[in-house]
Backbone as CSV, one residue per row, in Angstrom:
resi,resn,N_x,N_y,N_z,CA_x,CA_y,CA_z,C_x,C_y,C_z
1,MET,13.691,-52.365,-28.409,14.030,-53.477,-28.656,15.049,-54.645,-28.104
2,SER,15.254,-55.572,-28.481,16.229,-56.660,-28.178,17.439,-56.148,-28.865
3,GLU,18.374,-56.432,-27.847,19.705,-56.607,-28.449,20.199,-57.609,-29.662
4,ALA,19.114,-58.292,-29.915,19.275,-59.226,-31.431,19.406,-58.447,-32.988
5,THR,19.758,-58.197,-33.771,19.901,-58.234,-34.754,19.287,-58.995,-36.043
6,PRO,18.527,-58.760,-36.777,17.816,-59.102,-37.511,19.400,-59.772,-39.095
7,ARG,18.689,-61.057,-39.778,19.617,-61.489,-40.151,19.834,-60.169,-41.530
8,ILE,18.919,-59.477,-42.016,19.608,-58.334,-43.100,19.503,-57.564,-42.644
9,ALA,20.404,-56.788,-42.973,21.050,-55.634,-41.904,19.359,-54.514,-42.152
10,PRO,19.007,-53.842,-41.148,18.028,-52.182,-42.059,18.544,-51.374,-42.072
11,LEU,17.692,-50.390,-43.320,18.263,-49.075,-43.187,18.468,-48.320,-41.929
12,ALA,19.406,-47.750,-42.001,19.682,-46.469,-41.008,19.599,-45.178,-41.363
13,PRO,18.900,-44.094,-39.856,18.844,-42.990,-40.937,20.111,-42.418,-41.174
14,PRO,20.188,-41.246,-41.248,18.779,-40.702,-42.496,18.266,-40.930,-44.094
15,TYR,17.291,-41.578,-43.811,16.767,-41.834,-44.723,16.691,-41.725,-46.091
16,PRO,16.753,-41.829,-47.073,16.659,-41.287,-48.138,15.469,-40.438,-48.620
17,PRO,15.181,-39.407,-48.795,13.906,-38.234,-49.019,12.507,-39.129,-49.522
18,GLU,13.175,-39.791,-50.335,11.558,-40.797,-51.035,11.681,-41.939,-50.026
19,ILE,11.855,-42.850,-49.343,11.893,-43.833,-48.283,10.867,-43.007,-46.998
20,GLN,11.754,-41.817,-46.304,11.302,-40.740,-45.349,9.987,-40.113,-45.735
21,ALA,8.909,-40.064,-46.851,8.241,-39.912,-46.660,7.507,-40.470,-46.930
22,GLN,7.513,-41.849,-47.230,6.755,-43.042,-47.622,6.965,-43.880,-45.841
23,PHE,7.492,-43.473,-44.981,7.770,-43.980,-43.727,6.975,-43.062,-43.271
24,ASP,6.976,-41.883,-43.398,6.461,-41.227,-43.103,4.535,-41.157,-42.987
25,ARG,4.186,-41.138,-44.372,3.442,-41.904,-44.837,2.225,-42.843,-43.658
26,ILE,3.230,-43.924,-44.061,2.883,-45.027,-43.287,2.740,-45.518,-42.089
27,MET,4.135,-44.391,-41.436,3.966,-44.355,-39.528,2.488,-43.197,-39.475
28,ARG,2.893,-42.680,-40.029,1.469,-40.819,-39.690,2.758,-41.141,-38.432
29,GLY,3.901,-40.467,-38.313,5.131,-39.533,-37.675,6.051,-40.578,-36.684
30,ALA,5.143,-41.722,-36.052,5.845,-42.915,-35.603,7.549,-42.879,-35.978
31,PRO,8.274,-43.834,-34.837,9.683,-44.163,-36.230,9.238,-45.380,-37.020
32,PRO,9.796,-45.476,-38.203,9.948,-47.021,-38.689,9.933,-48.392,-38.196
33,LEU,9.062,-49.022,-38.509,8.577,-50.378,-37.767,10.833,-51.229,-38.493
34,LEU,10.726,-51.568,-37.755,12.192,-52.475,-38.214,12.119,-53.506,-39.492
35,LEU,10.622,-53.781,-39.707,10.896,-55.124,-40.993,10.401,-53.756,-42.036
36,PHE,9.811,-53.062,-41.714,10.166,-51.887,-43.079,10.916,-51.583,-43.439
37,ARG,12.278,-51.071,-42.116,13.110,-50.382,-42.161,14.081,-51.402,-43.432
38,VAL,13.785,-52.863,-42.640,14.734,-53.953,-43.491,14.207,-53.507,-44.743
39,MET,13.273,-53.996,-45.169,12.042,-54.032,-46.310,12.707,-53.344,-47.461
40,ALA,12.891,-51.365,-47.442,13.140,-50.610,-47.716,14.222,-50.257,-48.250
41,GLY,15.078,-51.369,-48.185,16.771,-51.242,-48.412,16.535,-52.533,-49.286
42,HIS,15.619,-52.689,-49.639,15.655,-53.501,-51.529,14.727,-53.135,-52.165
43,ASP,14.598,-52.196,-53.240,13.795,-51.713,-53.931,12.428,-52.989,-54.058
44,ARG,13.313,-53.816,-54.831,11.776,-54.316,-55.578,10.883,-54.779,-54.302
45,ALA,11.693,-55.125,-53.380,10.729,-55.869,-52.261,10.206,-55.166,-51.466
46,TRP,10.515,-53.779,-50.802,9.935,-52.996,-50.553,8.730,-52.607,-51.410
47,ASP,8.772,-52.240,-52.924,7.753,-51.904,-54.214,6.878,-52.816,-53.315
48,LYS,6.981,-54.248,-53.523,5.865,-55.533,-53.964,5.500,-55.379,-52.564
49,PHE,6.533,-55.191,-51.290,5.395,-55.073,-49.865,4.147,-54.436,-49.538
50,ARG,5.080,-52.884,-49.862,3.499,-52.265,-49.743,2.513,-51.919,-51.103
51,ALA,2.769,-52.534,-51.716,1.858,-52.931,-53.103,0.676,-53.670,-52.569
52,GLY,1.569,-54.944,-51.430,0.241,-55.691,-51.092,-0.669,-55.109,-49.552
53,GLY,-0.163,-53.602,-48.943,-0.548,-53.827,-47.876,-2.198,-53.916,-47.987
54,LEU,-2.618,-54.120,-46.362,-4.515,-54.556,-46.431,-4.909,-53.648,-45.037
55,LEU,-4.024,-52.241,-44.779,-4.644,-51.519,-43.653,-5.349,-50.839,-44.128
56,ASP,-5.673,-50.050,-45.355,-7.053,-49.238,-45.939,-8.190,-49.738,-45.448
57,PRO,-9.373,-49.040,-45.214,-10.537,-49.127,-45.057,-11.249,-50.206,-46.218
58,GLY,-11.751,-51.785,-45.808,-12.105,-52.529,-46.825,-13.139,-52.487,-46.117
59,PRO,-13.788,-54.146,-47.103,-14.973,-54.468,-47.166,-15.247,-55.038,-45.120
60,LEU,-14.508,-55.376,-45.034,-14.483,-55.722,-43.229,-14.091,-54.551,-41.971
61,SER,-14.829,-54.645,-41.165,-14.514,-53.460,-40.128,-13.041,-53.816,-39.252
62,LEU,-12.753,-53.286,-38.710,-11.209,-52.638,-38.124,-11.416,-54.206,-36.748
63,ARG,-12.265,-54.759,-36.499,-12.920,-55.356,-35.774,-12.426,-56.765,-35.973
64,GLN,-12.528,-57.380,-37.295,-12.689,-57.926,-37.915,-11.503,-57.817,-38.953
65,ARG,-10.536,-57.389,-39.312,-9.299,-57.586,-39.472,-8.770,-57.813,-39.274
66,GLU,-8.553,-57.090,-37.775,-7.558,-57.228,-36.809,-7.901,-58.886,-36.378
67,ILE,-8.535,-58.997,-35.932,-8.421,-60.955,-35.255,-8.734,-61.378,-36.881
68,VAL,-8.389,-61.450,-38.044,-8.288,-62.354,-38.958,-6.701,-62.259,-38.848
69,ILE,-5.971,-61.020,-38.386,-5.060,-61.094,-38.558,-4.120,-61.209,-37.812
70,ASP,-4.342,-61.050,-36.710,-3.923,-61.732,-35.190,-3.931,-63.425,-35.510
71,ARG,-4.429,-63.627,-35.355,-4.821,-65.124,-35.699,-4.003,-65.559,-36.334
72,THR,-3.633,-64.619,-37.813,-2.211,-65.691,-38.413,-1.410,-65.352,-37.919
73,CYS,-0.765,-64.866,-37.271,0.203,-64.080,-37.090,0.906,-65.296,-36.090
74,ALA,-0.781,-65.555,-35.340,-0.128,-66.327,-34.436,-0.152,-67.740,-34.536
75,LEU,-1.020,-68.037,-35.774,-1.149,-69.457,-35.905,1.086,-69.448,-36.322
76,ASN,0.998,-68.780,-37.102,2.334,-68.127,-37.881,3.284,-68.223,-36.609
77,ARG,3.255,-67.991,-35.421,3.932,-67.903,-34.568,5.115,-66.909,-34.176
78,CYS,4.063,-65.994,-34.977,4.922,-64.361,-35.185,4.742,-63.293,-34.331
79,GLU,4.850,-63.901,-33.143,5.080,-62.825,-32.164,5.779,-61.433,-32.786
80,TYR,6.446,-60.999,-33.724,6.613,-59.865,-34.034,5.465,-58.893,-34.760
81,GLU,4.897,-59.865,-35.814,3.979,-58.791,-36.018,2.412,-58.860,-35.815
82,TRP,1.898,-59.735,-34.490,1.119,-60.112,-34.046,0.997,-58.976,-32.901
83,GLY,2.664,-58.589,-32.198,2.192,-57.751,-30.654,2.919,-56.500,-31.702
84,VAL,2.940,-56.152,-33.219,2.507,-54.795,-33.409,1.311,-54.080,-33.828
85,HIS,0.445,-55.550,-34.340,-1.311,-54.851,-35.128,-1.416,-55.153,-32.729
86,VAL,-1.289,-55.946,-31.923,-1.826,-55.962,-31.054,-2.322,-54.002,-30.213
87,ALA,-0.809,-53.849,-30.237,-0.419,-52.656,-30.194,-1.206,-51.395,-30.365
88,ILE,-0.925,-51.294,-31.752,-1.903,-50.276,-32.698,-2.956,-50.859,-32.572
89,PHE,-3.595,-51.864,-33.031,-5.017,-52.302,-33.321,-5.828,-52.565,-32.540
90,ALA,-5.871,-53.006,-31.448,-6.897,-53.731,-30.395,-7.395,-52.940,-29.722
91,GLY,-6.882,-51.285,-29.352,-7.871,-51.294,-28.396,-8.819,-49.848,-29.568
92,PRO,-8.066,-49.538,-30.601,-9.474,-48.972,-31.508,-10.321,-50.111,-32.232
93,ALA,-9.837,-51.651,-32.273,-11.030,-52.366,-32.960,-11.575,-53.347,-31.365
94,LYS,-11.249,-52.048,-29.961,-12.400,-52.860,-29.562,-12.258,-54.871,-28.864
95,LEU,-10.751,-54.774,-29.165,-10.861,-56.333,-28.665,-9.963,-56.437,-26.852
96,SER,-11.219,-57.083,-26.313,-10.498,-56.830,-25.288,-9.458,-58.104,-24.457
97,ASP,-9.089,-57.927,-23.611,-7.677,-59.157,-23.051,-7.942,-60.784,-23.125
98,GLU,-9.775,-60.833,-23.157,-9.294,-62.021,-23.262,-9.975,-62.602,-25.087
99,GLU,-9.858,-61.911,-25.688,-9.972,-61.520,-26.961,-8.577,-61.600,-27.680
100,VAL,-7.838,-60.993,-27.426,-6.545,-60.939,-27.950,-5.394,-62.088,-27.765
101,ARG,-5.548,-62.259,-26.110,-5.678,-64.208,-25.639,-5.781,-64.980,-26.511
102,ALA,-6.729,-64.840,-27.031,-7.605,-66.104,-27.940,-7.337,-66.190,-29.035
103,THR,-6.920,-65.185,-29.539,-6.112,-65.067,-31.305,-5.272,-66.455,-30.459
104,VAL,-4.736,-66.077,-29.853,-2.931,-66.969,-29.696,-3.332,-68.450,-29.067
105,GLN,-4.230,-68.504,-27.839,-4.745,-69.774,-27.049,-5.709,-70.274,-26.753
106,GLY,-6.900,-68.986,-28.087,-8.041,-70.257,-27.981,-8.411,-70.609,-29.490
107,ASP,-9.751,-71.127,-29.803,-9.865,-71.784,-30.887,-11.069,-71.045,-30.994
108,VAL,-12.053,-72.386,-32.004,-12.841,-71.420,-32.633,-14.339,-71.795,-31.456
109,ASN,-13.658,-72.532,-30.572,-15.102,-72.565,-29.439,-14.817,-72.054,-28.643
110,SER,-13.954,-70.650,-28.152,-13.411,-69.953,-27.893,-15.147,-68.847,-27.499
111,ALA,-15.377,-68.937,-26.556,-16.473,-67.870,-25.296,-16.801,-66.735,-25.900
112,CYS,-15.193,-66.629,-25.964,-15.182,-65.403,-25.945,-15.680,-64.264,-27.520
113,TRP,-16.401,-65.128,-28.381,-16.168,-64.723,-30.156,-18.551,-64.679,-30.532
114,SER,-17.969,-63.863,-31.150,-19.604,-64.426,-31.232,-19.853,-65.365,-32.102
115,PRO,-20.784,-66.042,-33.258,-20.734,-66.722,-34.616,-20.637,-66.119,-35.183
116,ALA,-20.320,-64.794,-35.611,-19.706,-64.854,-37.116,-17.963,-64.241,-36.630
117,GLU,-17.895,-64.218,-35.778,-15.898,-64.242,-34.878,-15.600,-65.613,-35.285
118,GLN,-16.327,-66.293,-34.660,-15.767,-67.795,-34.971,-15.604,-68.244,-35.936
119,ALA,-17.059,-67.579,-36.790,-16.588,-68.580,-38.701,-14.955,-67.757,-39.118
120,LEU,-14.734,-66.327,-38.504,-13.819,-65.910,-38.936,-12.536,-67.290,-38.366
121,ILE,-12.570,-66.981,-37.317,-11.497,-67.939,-36.165,-11.731,-69.336,-37.478
122,ALA,-12.407,-70.283,-37.456,-12.229,-71.271,-38.214,-12.116,-71.478,-39.931
123,GLY,-12.486,-70.284,-39.813,-12.012,-69.466,-41.561,-9.773,-69.419,-41.977
124,VAL,-9.643,-68.684,-40.918,-8.362,-68.387,-40.511,-7.661,-69.788,-40.629
125,ASP,-8.266,-70.753,-39.324,-7.829,-71.709,-39.304,-7.599,-72.851,-40.094
126,ALA,-8.411,-72.657,-41.021,-8.763,-73.900,-42.363,-7.782,-73.084,-43.492
127,LEU,-7.658,-72.097,-43.408,-6.210,-71.960,-44.646,-4.944,-71.937,-44.156
128,HIS,-4.767,-71.142,-42.916,-3.170,-71.978,-42.345,-3.261,-73.507,-42.822
129,ALA,-4.144,-74.219,-42.096,-3.921,-75.665,-41.816,-3.986,-76.407,-43.399
130,ARG,-4.896,-75.819,-44.283,-5.385,-77.287,-45.205,-5.033,-75.795,-46.843
131,ALA,-4.736,-73.956,-46.734,-4.880,-73.666,-48.021,-6.125,-73.456,-48.477
132,THR,-7.454,-74.113,-47.912,-8.703,-73.931,-48.781,-10.004,-74.088,-47.891
133,PHE,-11.256,-74.270,-47.814,-12.098,-74.184,-47.015,-12.383,-76.136,-47.107
134,SER,-13.082,-76.491,-46.668,-14.456,-77.150,-47.184,-15.977,-76.516,-47.486
135,ASP,-16.075,-77.136,-48.148,-17.662,-76.452,-48.437,-18.164,-76.263,-46.966
136,ALA,-18.454,-77.018,-45.860,-19.160,-76.711,-44.762,-18.160,-75.227,-44.537
137,GLU,-16.778,-75.592,-44.238,-16.363,-74.369,-43.878,-16.902,-73.096,-44.781
138,PHE,-16.890,-73.022,-45.962,-17.214,-71.766,-46.977,-19.073,-71.815,-46.572
139,ALA,-19.724,-72.625,-46.550,-20.902,-72.749,-46.480,-21.076,-71.272,-45.229
140,VAL,-20.231,-71.520,-44.136,-20.396,-71.400,-42.403,-19.718,-69.465,-42.499
141,LEU,-18.793,-69.590,-43.355,-18.624,-68.403,-43.384,-19.273,-67.422,-44.396
142,SER,-20.092,-68.143,-45.532,-20.586,-67.139,-46.431,-22.520,-66.735,-45.917
143,ALA,-22.761,-68.019,-44.456,-23.701,-67.181,-43.526,-23.845,-66.052,-43.061
144,HIS,-21.933,-65.237,-42.639,-22.145,-63.936,-42.146,-21.343,-63.090,-43.109
145,TYR,-20.652,-63.142,-44.437,-19.475,-62.787,-44.639,-20.016,-62.501,-46.243
146,ASP,-19.592,-61.495,-46.928,-20.333,-61.885,-48.347,-18.925,-62.088,-49.306
147,ALA,-18.784,-61.969,-50.797,-18.127,-62.443,-51.521,-16.528,-61.509,-51.395
148,ALA,-17.063,-60.272,-51.321,-16.245,-58.907,-51.125,-15.276,-59.706,-49.488
149,GLN,-15.756,-59.677,-48.906,-15.216,-60.250,-47.459,-14.576,-61.260,-47.457
150,ILE,-14.985,-62.398,-47.708,-13.996,-63.523,-48.163,-12.899,-63.375,-48.786
151,LEU,-12.696,-62.859,-49.810,-12.062,-62.856,-50.479,-11.223,-62.217,-49.937
152,GLU,-11.556,-60.863,-48.852,-10.791,-59.386,-47.953,-9.691,-60.966,-46.909
153,ILE,-11.094,-61.687,-46.429,-10.343,-62.619,-45.744,-9.146,-63.092,-46.009
154,MET,-9.372,-63.824,-47.196,-7.985,-65.138,-48.063,-7.143,-64.022,-48.240
155,LEU,-7.673,-62.732,-48.610,-5.740,-61.995,-49.361,-5.067,-61.690,-47.633
156,LEU,-5.672,-61.503,-46.639,-5.383,-60.866,-45.907,-4.524,-62.163,-44.907
157,CYS,-5.224,-63.210,-44.808,-4.718,-64.479,-44.212,-3.074,-65.010,-45.138
158,GLY,-3.405,-64.482,-46.409,-2.279,-64.754,-47.316,-1.102,-63.748,-47.031
159,PHE,-1.061,-62.250,-46.575,-0.516,-61.301,-46.681,0.128,-61.602,-45.548
160,TYR,-0.693,-61.563,-44.455,0.274,-61.777,-43.412,1.027,-63.288,-43.354
161,ARG,0.763,-64.415,-44.064,1.562,-65.423,-43.138,2.894,-65.069,-43.723
162,THR,2.750,-64.284,-45.028,3.971,-63.739,-46.203,4.384,-63.037,-44.717
163,VAL,3.682,-62.236,-44.063,4.607,-61.228,-43.099,5.274,-61.859,-41.999
164,SER,4.565,-62.931,-41.918,5.284,-63.284,-41.077,6.436,-64.486,-41.179
165,TYR,6.768,-64.890,-42.146,7.646,-65.745,-43.028,8.795,-64.441,-42.772
166,LEU,8.446,-63.533,-43.000,9.287,-62.151,-43.541,10.372,-62.132,-41.645
167,ALA,9.193,-61.806,-40.944,9.875,-61.326,-39.497,9.919,-62.554,-39.256
168,ASN,9.392,-63.810,-38.563,10.483,-65.152,-38.527,11.466,-65.295,-39.180
169,GLY,11.376,-65.475,-40.355,12.959,-65.443,-41.221,13.939,-64.758,-41.378
170,LEU,13.530,-63.680,-41.142,15.219,-62.564,-40.869,15.094,-62.531,-39.420
171,ARG,14.664,-63.209,-38.330,14.449,-62.861,-36.416,14.533,-61.890,-36.188
172,LEU,13.841,-61.228,-36.513,13.465,-59.480,-36.222,13.441,-59.713,-34.962
173,PRO,14.206,-58.294,-34.134,13.797,-58.817,-32.834,12.711,-57.642,-32.959
174,LEU,11.950,-58.551,-31.243,10.736,-57.613,-31.272,10.338,-56.250,-31.211
175,GLU,10.068,-55.214,-31.400,9.367,-53.869,-31.549,9.571,-53.386,-29.601
176,GLU,9.470,-52.564,-29.295,9.852,-52.252,-27.980,8.587,-52.064,-27.518
177,ASN,7.795,-51.879,-28.022,6.303,-51.173,-27.510,5.289,-52.143,-28.198
178,ALA,5.543,-53.606,-28.473,4.450,-54.474,-28.702,4.328,-54.652,-27.701
179,ALA,2.397,-55.548,-27.660,2.314,-56.282,-27.167,3.438,-57.917,-27.316
180,ARG,3.165,-58.966,-26.064,4.148,-60.192,-26.632,3.172,-61.025,-26.161
181,PHE,2.925,-62.359,-27.045,2.128,-63.116,-26.720,2.352,-63.466,-24.908
182,PRO,1.173,-63.935,-24.746,0.545,-64.012,-23.346,1.470,-65.698,-23.083
183,VAL,1.548,-65.608,-22.195,2.395,-66.601,-21.326,1.086,-68.053,-20.570
């Protein structure tokens, strides 16, 4: 991490046993992210934050989920969370370097996306810009995704906009091993 410090102090180890157990479960043995350490210092916020998590297997594939999350974080200029997700999930989600770059610098017409992925990007962009879909945008999404998947897309966009607010508002320094926005 950089030398900068977040606006709200994170928990420092050793962590209370219950918090350590939560970190272990979430991080699978890796050190807890700075965002988690800040949130875990505030019981209500931490409980609500953990309850909103959408990283469990859901109706979207890992690849689809990560396209939605990465694009949402990029649109919110949240390099912190975008970088964590790219570092951890881009490989397993089989996102190429070009596709990762396109989540930040591309648009719905980027040639790297399939028609279904272009519909995802268009949906994320619409929610970011207007907090809704036009009838035409919803029809395009519906041609590729069922109701459960569309609800998941909206939930992911909302949750990761909130995560972006947290990371940006707290001025979290970037995680050491996280990806960086393309130049």
